[in-house]
C-alpha positions in Angstrom: -34.4 26.5 14.5 -36.3 23.3 14.1 -33.9 20.4 14.4 -35.4 18.6 11.4 -34.8 21.6 9.2 -31.1 21.6 10.1 -30.6 18.1 8.9 -29.6 17.3 5.3 -32.2 15.9 3.1 -29.8 13.6 1.2 -29.4 10.7 3.6 -27.5 8.3 1.3 -24.0 8.6 2.9 -25.6 8.8 6.3 -27.6 5.6 5.7 -24.5 3.8 4.3 -22.5 4.7 7.5 -25.4 3.6 9.7 -25.6 0.3 7.9 -21.8 0.0 8.1 -21.9 0.5 11.9 -24.7 -2.0 12.3 -22.7 -4.6 10.4 -19.8 -4.0 12.8 -22.3 -4.9 15.6 -23.0 -8.3 14.0 -19.2 -9.1 14.2 -18.4 -7.5 17.5 -17.2 -10.6 19.3 -13.5 -10.1 19.5 -12.6 -13.7 18.9 -14.5 -13.7 15.6 -12.5 -10.8 14.2 -9.4 -11.2 12.1 -7.1 -9.1 10.0 -8.6 -9.8 6.6 -12.0 -8.8 7.9 -10.7 -5.6 9.4 -8.9 -4.7 6.1 -12.1 -5.4 4.2 -14.1 -3.2 6.5 -11.6 -0.4 6.1 -11.9 -0.6 2.3 -15.7 -0.5 2.6 -15.5 2.6 4.7 -13.1 4.2 2.2 -15.6 3.6 -0.6 -18.3 5.4 1.3 -15.9 8.4 1.3 -17.8 11.0 3.3 -15.0 12.6 5.5 -17.1 15.8 5.7 -19.5 13.9 8.0 -19.0 13.4 11.7 -20.6 10.0 11.3 -17.8 8.9 9.0 -15.2 9.5 11.7 -17.3 7.9 14.4 -17.6 4.8 12.1 -13.9 4.8 11.6 -13.3 5.0 15.3 -15.7 2.1 15.9 -13.7 0.0 13.5 -10.5 1.0 15.2 -12.0 0.0 18.5 -12.6 -3.5 17.2 -9.0 -3.7 16.0 -7.7 -2.5 19.4 -9.8 -5.1 21.3 -8.8 -7.9 18.9 -5.1 -6.9 19.2 -5.4 -6.8 23.0 -7.0 -10.2 23.1 -4.2 -11.6 20.9 -1.6 -10.0 23.2 -3.2 -11.4 26.3 -3.5 -14.8 24.7 0.2 -14.9 23.6 -0.7 -14.8 19.9 2.4 -12.8 19.1 2.3 -13.3 15.3 -1.3 -12.3 15.1 -0.9 -9.1 17.3 2.3 -8.3 15.4 0.4 -8.4 12.1 -2.3 -6.0 13.5 0.1 -3.5 15.1 3.7 -3.9 13.9 4.2 -6.0 10.8 3.4 -4.1 7.6 0.9 -5.9 5.3 3.0 -5.2 2.2 6.6 -4.2 1.8 8.3 -3.8 -1.6 12.0 -4.5 -1.8 13.7 -2.4 -4.5 16.8 -4.0 -5.8 19.5 -2.1 -7.7 19.3 -2.9 -11.4 15.8 -4.2 -11.3 12.8 -2.2 -12.5 10.2 -4.3 -10.7 10.3 -4.5 -6.9 10.1 -7.9 -5.0 7.3 -8.4 -2.5 8.7 -9.2 0.9 7.3 -12.5 2.4 5.5 -11.2 5.4 6.7 -13.7 8.0 10.1 -14.5 6.5 13.2 -12.5 7.6 14.9 -10.6 4.7 18.1 -12.5 5.4 16.3 -15.8 4.7 14.2 -14.7 1.8 17.2 -13.1 -0.1 19.9 -15.5 1.1 20.3 -16.9 -2.5 20.6 -13.4 -4.0 23.7 -12.4 -2.1 26.2 -14.9 -3.5 29.6 -14.6 -1.7 29.0 -11.1 -0.5 27.0 -12.0 2.6 23.3 -11.4 2.7 23.4 -8.6 5.3 25.9 -6.6 3.4 24.1 -7.3 0.1 20.8 -6.1 1.6 22.4 -2.9 3.0 24.0 -1.9 -0.3 21.7 -3.3 -2.9 18.2 -2.8 -1.6 15.8 -0.2 -0.3 12.5 -1.0 1.4 9.2 0.7 0.7 6.2 0.1 3.1 3.2 0.0 0.8 0.6 -1.1 3.3 1.0 -0.4 7.0 -0.4 -2.8 9.7 -4.2 -2.3 9.8 -4.3 -0.9 13.3 -1.5 1.6 12.6 -3.2 2.5 9.3 -6.5 3.2 11.1 -4.9 5.2 13.8 -3.0 7.4 11.2 -6.3 7.9 9.3 -8.1 9.1 12.5 -5.2 11.4 13.5 -4.8 12.8 10.0 -8.5 13.6 9.6 -8.4 16.2 12.4 -12.0 15.4 13.2 -11.8 13.4 16.3 -11.4 14.8 19.8 -7.7 14.9 21.0 -8.8 13.0 24.2 -10.1 10.1 22.1 -6.9 10.0 19.9 -4.8 10.0 23.1 -6.8 7.0 24.4 -6.1 5.1 21.1 -2.4 5.8 21.4 -2.4 4.7 25.1 -4.0 1.4 24.2 -1.6 0.8 21.3 1.3 1.3 23.7 -0.4 -1.0 26.2 -0.6 -3.7 23.5 3.1 -3.3 22.7 4.0 -3.4 26.4 1.9 -6.6 26.9 3.6 -8.2 23.8 7.0 -7.4 25.4 5.9 -8.9 28.8 4.6 -12.1 27.2 7.7 -12.5 25.0 10.1 -12.0 27.9 8.1 -14.0 30.5 9.6 -17.2 31.9 6.4 -18.2 33.6 3.7 -20.0 31.6 5.5 -19.3 28.3 3.7 -17.9 25.3 0.4 -19.3 26.3 -2.9 -17.6 27.2 -1.9 -15.3 30.1 -5.5 -14.4 30.7 -6.4 -18.1 31.5 -3.2 -18.5 33.4 -4.0 -15.5 35.7 -7.4 -17.0 36.4 -5.8 -20.1 38.0 -2.5 -18.7 39.4 -1.8 -17.8 43.0 -3.3 -14.5 44.0 -0.1 -12.5 44.1 1.1 -13.9 40.8 -2.3 -13.4 39.2 -2.3 -9.7 40.3 1.1 -9.3 38.8 0.2 -10.9 35.5 -3.1 -9.1 35.1 -1.3 -5.8 35.7 0.6 -6.4 32.5 -2.3 -7.5 30.3 -4.5 -5.4 28.1 -7.9 -6.7 29.3 -9.7 -4.4 26.9 -13.5 -4.4 26.6 -16.0 -3.1 24.0 -17.4 -0.2 26.1 -16.0 2.5 23.8 -17.1 0.6 20.8 -20.6 0.4 22.1 -20.7 4.1 23.1 -19.6 5.0 19.6 -22.4 2.9 18.2 -25.0 4.8 20.3 -23.5 8.1 19.1 -23.9 6.9 15.5 -27.5 5.8 16.0 -28.4 9.2 17.6 -26.6 11.3 15.0 -27.8 9.3 12.0 -30.9 11.5 11.8 -28.9 14.7 12.1 -25.2 14.4 11.3 -24.5 18.0 12.7 -25.3 16.9 16.2 -22.3 17.4 18.6 -20.5 14.4 19.9 -18.0 14.0 22.8 -15.8 11.9 20.4 -15.5 14.7 17.8 -13.4 17.8 17.8 -15.0 21.0 18.9 -15.3 23.3 17.1 -15.6 21.2 14.0 -12.4 21.9 11.9 -13.0 23.9 8.7 
């Protein structure tokens, strides 16, 4: 069969995904990426809404790669709040309070015991929270949300999904290392390792993420190649393609 005849004639979603991927290239420097931009990109991808296409999942994986690299960079640099927002701290939590119809939005970087201290009266805020409130996660951290989307789609190769999980765990381990370290404190551990004694530098580097954009770039090449024919196999996609 002629390859051209096997390709769909309606290229509108394919072109939208190709354009999306190329826009990611223009923002691929990890230090220029932030959470609002990642959330905006995820919303743009959702609007394209073409989960039947392999290109869609490769584009989603590309965005996830940028989120991983950025989170790893934040972890290595001791930016614990920033990496926490990407990986651990939900973007939106609703606090449902007994007797109230409308939930209260949790202040993202404020402990519940502080935010609701004035609500508890004489009962003690911890006891009041336990008996009078329930929490609802409305928006997960963007990296967790992207990972769940990739896994839930069933379109990506298990080996790729495993690599995402491994790097997310690596980020969490690095955060723990940085938070517990008594060396340079919560500063940029990457810079510290570059100037430390050899043995200490080796030890520090072994606990850092040190991610690069190699997988991001490889996914981009796959998208460029597949754009003309979305049915082309990819090492990043599940085989056989789930029905």
